[in-house]
C-alpha positions in Angstrom: 124.1 104.1 106.3 120.7 105.8 106.2 119.9 108.1 109.2 117.4 106.9 111.7 114.5 109.1 110.8 112.3 107.4 113.4 114.2 109.4 116.0 112.7 112.6 114.5 109.3 111.7 115.8 108.0 112.3 119.3 108.5 108.9 121.1 105.4 109.5 123.1 103.4 109.6 119.8 104.7 106.3 118.4 101.5 104.4 119.1 99.0 106.5 117.3 97.0 105.6 114.2 99.5 107.7 112.2 102.2 105.1 113.1 100.9 102.1 111.2 103.7 99.7 112.2 103.1 96.0 112.3 103.4 96.0 116.1 100.7 98.6 116.7 98.4 97.1 114.0 98.6 93.6 115.6 99.9 91.7 112.6 103.1 90.3 114.0 101.8 86.8 114.8 103.4 83.9 113.0 101.7 83.3 109.6 103.2 80.0 108.5 103.5 78.7 105.0 106.7 80.5 104.3 105.0 83.9 104.8 107.0 85.0 107.8 109.3 87.3 105.7 111.0 90.6 106.7 112.2 93.4 104.5 116.0 93.9 105.0 116.9 96.6 102.5 115.7 98.9 99.7 118.0 99.9 96.9 117.6 102.1 93.8 119.5 102.8 90.6 118.8 105.1 87.7 118.9 104.2 84.1 119.8 106.7 81.4 116.9 105.9 79.0 114.8 108.3 77.0 113.7 109.3 80.6 115.9 108.8 83.7 114.1 105.6 85.0 114.4 104.9 88.7 114.4 101.2 89.4 113.7 100.0 93.0 114.5 96.7 94.6 113.2 95.4 97.9 115.3 92.7 99.6 114.1 90.2 102.2 115.6 87.8 104.8 114.1 84.9 102.7 116.5 85.8 99.8 113.6 86.9 97.6 113.9 90.2 95.9 111.1 92.4 94.4 111.7 94.9 91.6 109.7 98.0 91.0 110.0 101.4 89.3 109.2 105.0 90.4 108.2 107.6 87.9 111.2 109.6 86.8 112.0 112.9 88.5 114.6 114.7 90.5 114.9 113.6 94.1 113.2 110.2 93.8 116.1 108.1 94.9 116.7 110.3 97.9 113.1 110.1 98.9 113.2 106.3 98.7 116.3 106.2 100.8 114.5 108.5 103.3 111.7 105.9 103.5 113.9 102.8 103.9 113.7 102.8 107.8 109.9 102.8 107.6 109.8 99.4 105.8 112.9 97.5 106.9 111.7 94.8 109.3 108.2 94.8 108.0 106.4 91.9 106.2 106.3 92.7 102.4 102.9 90.9 102.1 101.2 93.8 103.9 101.1 95.9 100.8 98.2 98.1 101.6 99.3 98.8 105.2 102.9 99.6 104.2 101.6 101.9 101.5 99.4 103.8 103.9 102.3 103.8 106.5 104.5 105.5 103.9 101.8 108.0 102.9 101.4 109.0 106.6 105.1 109.0 107.4 105.8 111.2 104.4 102.9 113.5 104.8 105.1 116.4 105.8 107.1 116.0 102.6 104.2 116.1 100.3 102.6 112.6 100.0 99.3 114.2 98.9 100.7 114.5 95.3 103.9 115.0 93.4 107.3 113.3 93.6 106.8 111.8 97.0 103.8 109.8 95.8 105.9 108.5 92.8 108.7 107.5 95.1 106.2 105.5 97.3 104.8 104.0 94.1 108.2 102.6 93.2 108.3 100.7 96.5 104.7 99.6 96.1 105.3 98.1 92.7 108.3 96.2 94.1 106.1 94.9 96.9 103.7 93.4 94.4 106.6 91.7 92.6 107.9 90.4 95.9 104.5 89.3 97.2 103.8 87.4 94.0 107.1 85.6 94.3 106.6 84.7 98.0 103.0 83.4 97.3 104.0 81.9 93.9 101.3 83.8 92.0 101.5 86.4 89.2 100.9 90.0 90.3 97.5 90.2 88.6 96.3 87.5 90.9 96.9 89.9 93.9 94.6 92.4 92.2 91.7 90.0 91.9 92.5 87.9 88.8 92.3 88.8 85.1 89.9 89.7 82.4 92.3 89.2 79.6 95.4 87.2 78.7 97.2 90.0 76.9 97.2 93.8 77.1 97.0 96.1 74.1 99.8 98.6 73.6 99.7 101.9 71.9 102.9 103.3 70.5 103.8 106.9 71.1 105.1 108.0 67.7 107.6 110.7 66.6 109.3 111.9 63.4 112.2 114.1 62.7 109.7 116.4 60.9 107.1 116.3 63.6 105.2 119.2 62.1 104.9 117.7 58.7 101.5 116.0 58.3 102.8 113.8 55.5 105.8 112.7 57.5 103.4 111.8 60.4 101.3 109.8 58.1 104.3 107.9 56.7 105.4 107.1 60.3 102.0 105.9 61.2 101.9 103.5 58.2 105.4 102.3 59.1 104.4 101.6 62.7 101.4 99.6 61.6 103.1 97.7 58.7 106.6 97.1 60.0 106.2 97.2 63.8 102.8 95.6 64.1 101.0 98.1 66.3 97.2 98.6 65.8 97.2 101.6 68.2 99.3 104.8 68.3 99.6 108.4 69.4 101.0 111.6 67.8 101.8 115.0 69.3 99.7 118.0 68.2 101.6 120.6 70.2 104.1 121.1 67.4 105.1 124.2 65.4 102.9 125.1 62.6 104.6 128.2 61.2 101.5 130.3 62.1 102.5 131.0 65.7 102.7 134.6 67.0 103.0 134.1 70.8 102.8 130.5 72.2 102.9 131.8 75.8 99.3 133.0 75.6 98.0 129.5 74.7 95.8 130.9 71.9 95.5 129.0 68.6 95.2 131.1 65.5 93.1 129.8 62.6 96.2 128.7 60.7 97.4 126.7 63.7 94.1 124.8 64.0 94.1 124.1 60.3 97.6 122.7 60.5 96.8 120.4 63.5 93.6 119.2 61.8 95.7 118.4 58.7 98.0 116.2 60.8 94.9 114.4 62.2 93.4 114.0 58.7 96.5 112.7 57.1 97.3 110.2 59.8 93.8 108.8 60.3 93.2 108.6 56.5 96.4 106.8 56.0 95.9 104.0 58.6 92.1 103.9 58.3 90.7 100.9 60.3 94.1 99.3 60.7 94.9 101.3 63.8 93.3 103.5 66.4 95.1 106.9 66.6 95.2 109.4 69.5 96.7 112.9 69.6 98.4 114.6 72.5 98.4 118.3 73.3 100.5 118.3 76.5 98.4 120.9 78.4 99.3 123.6 75.9 96.1 125.5 74.9 93.5 127.8 76.3 90.0 126.6 76.9 88.6 128.4 73.9 91.3 127.2 71.6 91.0 123.6 72.9 87.3 123.7 72.1 87.9 125.0 68.6 90.5 122.4 67.9 88.4 119.5 69.3 85.5 120.7 67.0 87.8 120.9 64.0 88.8 117.2 64.2 85.3 115.8 65.1 84.9 114.5 61.5 88.0 112.3 61.7 88.4 108.9 63.4 90.2 110.2 66.5 90.7 107.7 69.3 91.1 110.5 71.7 92.5 114.1 72.2 94.8 114.1 75.2 95.4 117.0 77.7 94.3 119.9 75.6 94.3 122.4 78.5 96.5 122.9 81.6 95.6 120.4 84.4 94.9 122.8 87.3 91.5 124.1 86.5 89.0 121.3 86.6 86.1 123.5 85.5 87.8 124.5 82.2 88.6 120.8 81.6 85.0 119.9 82.1 83.8 122.6 79.8 86.1 121.5 77.0 85.1 117.8 77.3 81.4 118.5 77.3 81.7 120.9 74.3 82.8 118.2 71.8 82.1 114.8 70.4 85.9 114.3 70.1 86.8 111.9 73.0 88.9 113.8 75.6 91.5 112.0 77.7 93.2 113.4 80.9 94.8 111.9 84.0 98.6 111.6 83.9 99.1 114.8 85.9 96.8 113.8 88.7 97.8 112.0 91.8 96.1 109.1 93.7 92.5 108.2 93.3 91.4 111.3 95.2 92.5 113.6 92.4 91.5 111.3 89.6 88.1 110.9 91.2 87.3 114.6 90.7 87.7 114.3 86.9 85.4 111.3 86.9 82.7 112.7 89.2 82.5 115.9 87.2 82.4 113.9 83.9 85.4 116.0 82.8 86.9 113.1 80.8 85.8 110.5 78.3 88.8 108.3 79.0 91.0 108.4 82.1 94.8 108.1 81.7 96.6 107.5 85.0 100.3 106.9 84.9 100.8 103.9 87.2 104.2 104.7 88.8 103.2 108.3 89.0 99.6 108.1 90.3 100.6 106.0 93.3 101.2 102.4 92.2 99.4 99.3 91.2 96.6 99.2 93.8 96.0 102.9 93.5 95.6 102.5 89.7 93.2 99.7 90.3 91.2 102.0 92.6 91.1 104.7 89.8 89.9 102.1 87.4 87.2 100.9 89.8 85.9 104.5 90.3 86.1 105.1 86.5 84.0 102.0 86.0 81.2 103.5 88.1 81.0 106.3 85.4 81.4 103.8 82.5 84.8 105.4 81.6 87.6 103.3 80.1 91.2 103.5 81.2 94.2 104.1 78.9 97.3 104.1 81.0 99.9 106.7 80.3 103.3 105.2 80.4 106.9 106.4 79.7 108.6 103.7 81.8 111.1 100.9 81.4 109.9 97.3 81.0 109.3 97.1 84.8 106.5 99.6 85.2 105.3 98.9 81.8 104.7 95.3 82.8 103.2 96.5 86.1 100.7 98.5 84.1 99.9 95.5 82.0 99.1 93.4 85.1 96.7 96.1 86.3 95.3 96.4 82.8 94.6 92.7 82.8 92.9 92.8 86.2 90.3 95.6 85.4 87.4 95.3 83.1 87.5 98.8 81.6 91.1 98.8 80.4 91.8 100.0 76.9 95.6 100.0 76.4 99.0 100.8 77.9 101.3 103.3 76.3 104.8 102.5 75.0 107.1 105.5 74.6 110.5 104.0 73.8 110.1 102.4 70.3 113.1 104.5 69.1 115.3 103.2 71.9 117.0 100.1 70.6 118.0 98.6 74.0 114.7 99.1 76.0 113.7 95.4 75.7 117.3 94.3 76.7 116.8 95.6 80.3 115.0 92.3 81.1 115.5 88.8 80.0 112.0 88.1 78.9 110.1 89.4 75.9 107.7 92.2 76.8 105.9 93.6 73.7 105.2 91.5 70.7 103.1 92.6 67.7 101.7 95.5 69.7 100.5 93.4 72.7 101.9 92.3 76.1 101.2 88.7 77.0 100.5 88.7 80.7 103.1 86.4 82.4 102.1 83.5 84.5 105.4 83.6 86.3 105.3 84.8 90.0 105.3 88.6 90.6 105.7 90.8 87.6 107.2 87.9 85.7 110.4 89.8 84.7 114.1 89.2 85.4 116.5 92.2 85.2 119.5 91.9 82.9 122.1 93.4 85.3 124.7 93.7 82.6 122.4 95.9 80.5 121.4 97.8 83.6 125.1 98.5 84.4 125.8 99.5 80.8 123.1 102.2 80.8 123.2 103.5 84.4 123.2 107.2 85.0 126.7 108.4 85.7 127.5 108.0 89.4 124.9 105.4 90.1 125.7 102.1 91.8 124.5 98.7 90.5 122.0 96.7 92.6 123.3 94.0 94.9 122.7 90.6 93.2 119.5 88.9 94.2 
């Protein structure tokens, strides 16, 4: 049984604005219409996919269960267990209040950024699924409705010969012709054979020529059949990033992603403003407060929050709304199971400036089997009209692929 962490707080301080309980916020009155629902439990289990996905389920006294997903990372299930006493007994329809309640309760454990935010996001996504089921509406309706009926997906591509430009071009053509995607991404932080010291982040001329050749071969092979982005994973110095971005300006690059480490905003801004190659950043920033700085400084051409990492569905919506003030589109980073992928699609449907959602598991044959419904078809996600996220977990597949030592969810 989870320890009673409420007892760790000074009882004389229970009724401050930092304790955003239903009682103190005056929202315990009867709601009617089947909306008097209480959370009874929160459970997690980890799936051994191409990342260790942490699935989250929130149970209620109405017998309705919501499913979410936290961004992968060590300690996430333990943090969610730590937060359980803060939501049990609460009404799951109060998504914003419960989110802020958890942010404040977990402030001493790092809810400004990092793994604590991602753990809270897992619960927040489950609350959207749950609220949609209680109210009998799809999750996008909770976010204001939708701009589009389907969400474009871009496929994160890999080859066994990841440094071979021709192999990358072959894979790009296969993904278009055989898998039906019209958007994709390849890695550029791959060995070129010209490296002397990768730790110093400096790109020698031969390395830049090699990366530019990958870009040239891939974009020339697919031409107008697909948009192609390229990822650098925060690998290069500011000067090298500027030279690389300049070297690929002549090609049809959708965007160049994370060319420099994420900590120094001024360097990021300088790189972005130095080139006509579109620059995309955002997956290593947390909550709208951090993403906002990239936008206000015009340090990005495209913003790329990762929904279960940045803070959840409503937080991603807030990022998109700020981005829209700067006329910046949103391309959601995503390395998740079908659950957070669909959550991203719902948010993408609900914001005007959405470009696409990433799919990172095309080489994992059982990814789609984790849920009963079809998720990605011909490079797009049809936005479900079923309540909540519109997905049903396949518990047999979940059990088959659980991380060793994990326990299967209680049945709904």
